[in-house]
C-alpha atoms as one frame of an Amber mdcrd trajectory, in Angstrom:
protein
  -0.113   0.092   0.120   0.873   3.644  -0.757  -0.229   4.787   2.896   0.489
   3.848   5.814  -1.336   0.841   7.049  -1.761   1.786  10.683  -3.633   4.936
   9.996  -5.583   3.535   7.720  -7.069   0.921   9.848  -7.471   3.640  12.188
  -9.091   5.143  10.238 -11.410   2.389   9.244 -12.568   1.560  12.873 -13.155
   5.437  14.096 -15.430   5.856  11.378 -16.996   2.237  10.203 -17.214   0.605
  13.412 -17.062   2.685  16.406 -19.445   5.264  14.422 -21.727   2.273  14.226
 -22.216   1.732  17.945 -19.497  -1.000  18.440 -17.525  -0.205  21.805 -15.825
  -3.569  22.507 -12.286  -2.435  23.510 -10.758  -6.212  22.529 -12.462  -6.281
  18.983 -11.450  -2.348  18.644  -8.296  -3.756  19.874  -7.557  -6.631  17.044
  -9.524  -4.459  14.346  -6.542  -2.140  14.742  -3.730  -4.603  14.965  -4.807
  -6.779  11.734  -3.327  -6.191   8.355  -6.207  -6.517   6.501  -4.612  -5.535
   3.613  -2.130  -8.940   3.625  -5.666 -11.110   3.366  -6.964  -9.760  -0.284
  -4.974 -10.196  -3.771  -2.415  -7.595  -4.267  -4.157  -5.870  -6.872  -7.086
  -5.429  -4.349  -4.951  -4.137  -1.216  -5.785  -0.892  -2.400  -9.683  -1.234
  -1.394  -8.997  -3.669   1.824 -10.059  -1.123   4.334 -13.051   0.516   2.250
 -16.704   0.024   3.931 -17.698  -3.273   1.495 -16.827  -6.371   0.965 -14.269
  -7.753  -1.350 -13.775 -10.967  -3.672 -11.266 -13.880  -2.998 -12.229 -16.320
  -5.249 -14.051 -19.344  -5.795 -17.181 -17.104  -5.338 -16.493 -15.926  -2.091
 -15.638 -12.940   0.176 -14.020 -11.236   2.938 -16.421  -9.439   4.662 -16.938
  -5.673   5.139 -14.550  -4.337   7.996 -17.968  -3.650  10.182 -19.452  -7.155
   9.634 -16.644  -8.904  11.181 -16.283  -6.465  14.322 -20.699  -6.708  14.795
 -19.411 -10.446  14.422 -16.671 -10.592  16.499 -18.701  -8.364  19.409 -21.866
 -10.970  19.108 -19.350 -13.450  20.141 -18.359 -11.722  23.771 -15.358 -13.553
  23.570 -12.925 -13.438  26.379  -9.088 -14.153  25.830  -8.416 -18.277  26.978
 -11.860 -19.051  24.951 -11.906 -21.832  22.336 -13.500 -20.789  19.505 -14.857
 -22.428  15.970 -14.969 -20.930  12.698 -16.740 -22.277   9.965 -15.724 -21.212
   6.630 -11.919 -19.352   7.018 -12.073 -17.534   3.954  -8.998 -15.459   3.329
  -8.373 -15.831   7.186  -8.872 -12.164   8.510 -11.799 -13.074  11.064  -9.928
 -15.999  12.557  -7.229 -13.803  12.549  -9.095 -10.964  14.316 -10.493 -13.823
  16.865  -6.799 -15.167  17.746  -5.923 -11.016  18.264  -8.977 -10.945  20.952
  -7.084 -13.983  22.744  -8.881 -16.600  21.447  -7.761 -20.182  20.631  -9.127
 -20.670  17.418 -10.251 -23.790  15.162 -11.100 -22.746  11.353 -12.545 -24.905
   9.097 -12.352 -24.222   5.256 -13.797 -26.704   2.204 -12.466 -24.893  -0.815
  -8.335 -26.164  -0.731  -6.997 -23.249  -2.651  -8.669 -20.785  -0.034  -7.291
 -23.012   2.618  -3.508 -23.365   1.601  -3.636 -19.710   1.186  -5.018 -19.148
   4.778  -2.447 -21.061   5.931   0.273 -19.379   4.535  -1.075 -15.984   5.601
  -1.218 -17.339   9.152   2.391 -18.241   9.163   3.703 -15.539   7.195   1.929
 -13.038  10.028   2.827 -15.187  13.057  -0.605 -16.366  13.980   0.631 -19.938
  14.465  -1.531 -21.230  17.202  -4.450 -20.885  14.617  -5.636 -24.304  14.111
  -6.953 -24.923  10.426  -8.684 -28.038   8.937  -9.921 -28.690   5.148 -13.514
 -30.873   5.796 -17.125 -29.811   5.427 -17.346 -26.757   8.312 -21.012 -27.984
   8.631 -20.141 -31.220  10.765 -18.114 -28.955  12.990 -14.839 -30.455  14.268
 -15.987 -33.097  16.703 -12.952 -34.478  18.078 -11.708 -31.058  19.263 -15.490
 -30.231  21.121 -16.738 -28.798  22.864 -16.238 -24.865  21.843 -17.162 -22.036
  23.966 -17.818 -19.772  20.999 -19.162 -21.215  17.384 -19.102 -18.546  14.439
 -20.543 -19.480  11.352 -19.576 -17.057   8.093 -21.798 -18.343   5.461 -25.297
 -18.761   5.230 -27.618 -21.987   5.683 -30.898 -23.172   5.630 -30.966 -23.695
   9.460 -28.382 -23.805  12.202 -26.183 -27.129  11.867 -27.092 -29.846  14.304
 -23.610 -31.045  14.706 -22.668 -27.314  15.639 -25.378 -27.119  18.404 -24.348
 -30.479  19.793 -20.600 -29.087  19.374 -21.484 -25.806  21.309 -20.758 -26.268
  25.172 -23.031 -25.332  27.824 -22.793 -21.938  28.442 -21.928 -21.017  24.657
 -23.059 -18.470  21.985 -23.175 -19.448  18.633 -23.358 -17.129  15.371 -24.670
 -17.703  11.993 -26.774 -16.088   9.247 -29.907 -18.315   8.679 -32.356 -18.090
   5.778 -34.716 -19.754   3.398 -33.310 -18.222   0.498 -29.675 -17.922  -0.423
 -28.069 -15.091   0.040 -30.504 -13.446   2.089 -30.227 -14.504   5.503 -31.439
 -13.289   9.205 -28.132 -13.043  11.435 -28.658 -15.824  14.666 -27.240 -15.312
  17.684 -28.307 -18.785  19.562 -27.209 -18.532  23.407 -26.900 -21.825  25.238
 -27.063 -21.339  28.884 -27.808 -24.369  31.627 -29.506 -26.675  29.468 -31.757
 -23.820  27.906 -31.925 -22.247  24.025 -32.105 -18.738  23.161 -32.193 -17.212
  19.797 -32.039 -13.296  19.023 -32.639 -12.328  15.492 -29.809  -9.586  15.331
 -31.061  -8.339  11.780 -30.254  -9.199   8.275 -27.255 -10.000   6.007 -26.368
 -11.276   2.625 -23.593 -13.970   3.039 -22.536 -16.423   0.925 -23.917 -19.822
   0.834 -23.342 -22.228   3.512 -22.209 -25.627   1.849 -22.003 -28.988   3.019
 -24.187 -31.911   4.412 -26.011 -29.875   6.605 -26.026 -26.544   4.562 -27.232
 -25.964   1.337
């Protein structure tokens, strides 16, 4: 980039995230630290901090900064929590969660994206982010349970394996809808055997593909 990435990140946080009401200091700190431009193709790096998603190939996108911050805040992550992410994509969301102190496990079904994300994690020293190439709708059962689960693609319903792998207490955030690319963002809270679903608003994510998705 031709400008100072740190200054651009500060401006992004101030104008796109804080201005929309996100006050979680851990989320803001993480968004200031992660070099978003390193998670997109070189040709798109000048647009990396703009207020919109960007393509990363294979029909997938890196979500706009505000959406990443909003979903991270919904999880209420505390340092040391075990977090499962479904849909690694570029790896940016996993890096933000890692900067928040989470123990991150992330699953990607597209081999090229999986390989590129692993390379970025190694290059940027996110060495403790665990990655897996698999059908994310089935979760990561051998590593369960998870304190938090984040799904970064939209499916027809909450996959049953993910609910089974969510610890109690625990929080799961996922876009769900009957029509592809138009969903409601759900926050599912498990607490002492009770399940509470909160509708957090309309969103449009790429499709959650797999045995328990589309």
